N, C-alpha and C positions, 0 to 999 in steps of 0.2 A: 746672024741674029741681030736685028736692030734694037737699039736701046734709046730710051727717052733722054733728052737733054735735061740739065738741071732746071732750065726755065720751065720745061713742060712738066717736070716733077712738081714744081711749086704750084702749077695750075692744077695738077691732078690731086694734090693734097688738099686743095680748097673745095674739091667736089664732095658731095655726099656719096659715100661709097655704098653700093648695093650688093646684095647677095649674088654670088657667081652662078652662072648656068653650067651644068654638067650634062653629060649624055642622058637622054631619057628623062629630062626634067630634074636631074639630081642636083642637090646643093653640095658643092665640093667642100669637104672639111680640111683639105690640104691648105697650106699657106698660099696656094693659088686662090684662095677665097678672099683674102683681104690684104696681103703683103704689099708693099709699094715700091719695089726696085724696077718694076715695069720693064719686063723682059721682051715681050713680044709685040710691042706696039708698031703699027705700020708706019706711023709718022709721029713727029713731035707733038702734034695737036690732038691725036686720037688716042684715047685710053679705053681698051675694051674692058668689059666687066670682070673678066678673069685676071687681067694684068693689073688691076687695081690692088691686087694682093701682093705685089712684088717687093715693096720695101717697107711698107707699113702694115705689119700683120695686125694692127691695133686700132682700127677706127672705132670711135665710140658710137657711130650712128648705126652700126650693123645689128647690135643687140642691146636692149635695155636690160641691164642686170639689176637684180634685187640687191639692195645693200646688205652686206654680210659682215660679220666680225670674226676675229680669231677664235672667239669662244665656240664657234661651230665646229672647230677641229676637235677630234676625239682622241682619246688616249690610245686607241688601237691603230691609229695611222702609223705607217712606217715612213721614217724620213731618212735622209742620207746618212746621218750619224749612226743609225741603227745597222746599216747594211754595207758600210764602206769596206771594200776589198782592194788590195793592190792590183792595179790593171796590168802589172808586168806578167801575170799568169792568166791570160785570156782563155776562155773555154772554146773559142772558135779559131779563126785564122791567127797566125803568128805575125801578120803583117797588116798595116793599115796606113793610108795616106795621112801624114801628120803623126803626132804623138799623143796618145790618149792616156790620161792619168786619172786616178780616182776610183770610183765604184765600178766593179766589173764582176761578172759571173754571179749575179744575185737574183736575176729575174725568174729563173726556173722555179725557185722556191716560192715565188709570189703568185704563180699562175692560178692557183686554186684558192687563194685567199679572198674572202669577201670584202676586205678592207682596201681603201685607196693606199697608194704608196708614192713616195718621191725619192728618186735616185739621182745623185749628182755626180758629174765627172767633168773633165776638162779636155779639150782637143786643141792642140797647138800646132800651127803650121809655120814652116820656116823656109826661106830660100835655101837651096835652089829647087825645092819640091815644086811640083806642078800638078794641076788638076787636069788629067787627061785620061782617056779610056784605058790605056795600057798600065795605069797605076792602080786600077781597081780590081776587086775580086770578080769572079764570073757573074755573080748576081748583081754587083754594082755596075758591071758593063752592060748587062741587060737593061737595067734601069737608065743608064746613060743613053742607050740607043732608043728607048721607048718614049714617045710623047705622052705626057700625062693628060689629065682632063682639061687642062687649060692653065694659063698663067706662067709664072717664072720660077717655079719651085723645084726645078730639076736638081740643082746642085745640093739643096738642103735634103731632098729625099734620098739622093744617092749617098750623101755622107751620113745620114741617119742609118741607112741600111748597113753601110760599111762599119759603123760603130757597133751595131747590134751583132753583125757577123763576127767581128773581132772579139767582143766581150762575151757574147752569149751563145755563140755558135749558131746564129740564126741562118737559115737558108731561105731563099726567095721562092714562094709558091706562086703568087699572082701579083701583077702590077695593078694599078689603080682601075683601069678600064676593063680588067679581066675578072674582077670580083662580081659575083652574081647576087642580085637583090630582088626583093619583091617589087612588083610594079608600083609606080607613084600612087599615093592615096592622099586623103585629106586629114590624116591623123597627125601630121607634123611634117617638118622639113624632110626632103628626100636626100638626106646626107649620105655621102660615101667616104670610104677610108682609103688612104694612100697606098698601102702595101699590105699584103698578106704574107706572113713568114711562118716558118716552123721553128720553134725553140723547144728543145727537149722532147720532141715527138708530139708537141701540141701546136695547133694553129693559133696564131696571135695576130691581131690587127694592129697596124701602126699608122697613126696620123702624125704629120710633121708640121711644125710652125716655127716662126722666127720672132724673137723679141728684139726689135731693131727699129729705130728711126734715124734718118740721116742727120748728121751734125749741121748746124748747132741746135737742132731740135732736141728736146729732152723727153725721154719716155716717161709718161705719167702713170700713176697708180690706177687711175680710172680707165685708161686705155688698156693696161695690162689686164685689169679685171674683166673688161669686155672681151678681150682676146681669149682668155682662159675660159670664161663662161661659154662663149660661142663654140669654141673647139670642144670642150668637154660635153656640152649638150649635143653637138653634132655626133660625137662618138657614141653617146647613149642611143641616139636615134638610128645610126647606122647598124648598131648591134641588134636593134629590133628588126631592121629591114633585111639583113643578110640571109640568104637562103641556106638550107641545111648543108649543102655540099661544100660551102666555104665557111660555115659558122666557126668562129673562134671561141676560145675559152676565156680570153681576156683581151683588152685593148691597151696599147701604149700610146700616150701622147708625148711625142718627142719634141721638146722645146729647145731650139738652138738660140742662145743668148749671146749678144755681141760683146759683152764685157761682164765683169763681176758685179757691177752695180745693177745691171739689167737682170742678171740671174737672181740676185738677192731679192729684187722686187717681185719677180715671178714666184719665188718660193713663199714670200710673205703673203702675197695675194692668194696663192693656192691654199695656204693654211686657213684663210678666212672664208673660203667658199663653202656653201651649204653641202650637206651630205648627199643630197639627191643629185646635185651637179657633179660632184666628185665621183660618186658611185664607187665602183671597184677599179677604176682606171689607174694604171701605173704611169706616173709622169716621170720621164727621163729628162733631166735638165742638164744640158751640156753647155758650158761656157767655152766659147772659142777665143783664140788669140791668133792674130795674123790670118784670119779667115774671112777677109772682106769679100772674097769671091762668092761666098754663100749668100750675102745679103744685097749687094749692089751691082749695078751694071754701068759701064762695062767692068768685067772682072779685073780687079787689081792682081798683081802677082802674089803668089802665096807668101805669107810673112807680112803682108800689108793689110791695113784696115781700110774701110770705105773712106773716100775723101769727103770733106764737108760740101754742102751745097754751094755751088759757085767756085769750088776749089779746083 
């Protein structure tokens, strides 16, 4: 798989990023929609619309978000402090690549709640661990082997599934291109969801995104607000479009944050979004450490973060 040079990444970051194309005119809500680690570029000079999602999940040009304040958050929202459980007693697999700490085994109880929720945990990777097919669960291996609708989001989607499998006993039902939707129409974006899983006997949609920009760039609140608004609106739209045979009871937006500061910013922004955007979506916010392979290309060894631009 070819990767863009840092020179080309700087060029790409200066472009106005547009919405990505997915099969049948769909707009991909995975972080293949605006991440910028640029995984599948054919040359250093060419950036395809999906690969523009690979390292910067956070372009401000993709969505114009209405200004919101923390007063929009309601007392019924569930946050990490309400639901934290020791992840040493997972509901699913007893193994996961890396070490997951924090909130675990709480999502089943939220699946029929009309309120939004935020669940936090941490995923730590260390040498000599390696990201390879044989280190994953059967569902993770299937995702590892399956091309998504475009872009460079494979690692993040695989690790999102692995965390949900470990913590919540999630099993994989359909990959991104296997979920069935109504034909495109003019009512709104033709958004699609990354993964369909089963948790506690219920179908659950999962969209995955990354809160990351390469050093020395700094993740801004405006960019995170645009990211969260776009992803949550896409989730709401895909829930309208999904056909009955795949219809889920709830969706999860899984945000992988490159460090604690980025995770805190995501949580703060989420608290300030309006109720219509947050709807009833569960946000799982995972702070990674030593997980540079999730965000940048080429993949650094596990236990390492992404190098700075020019590094």
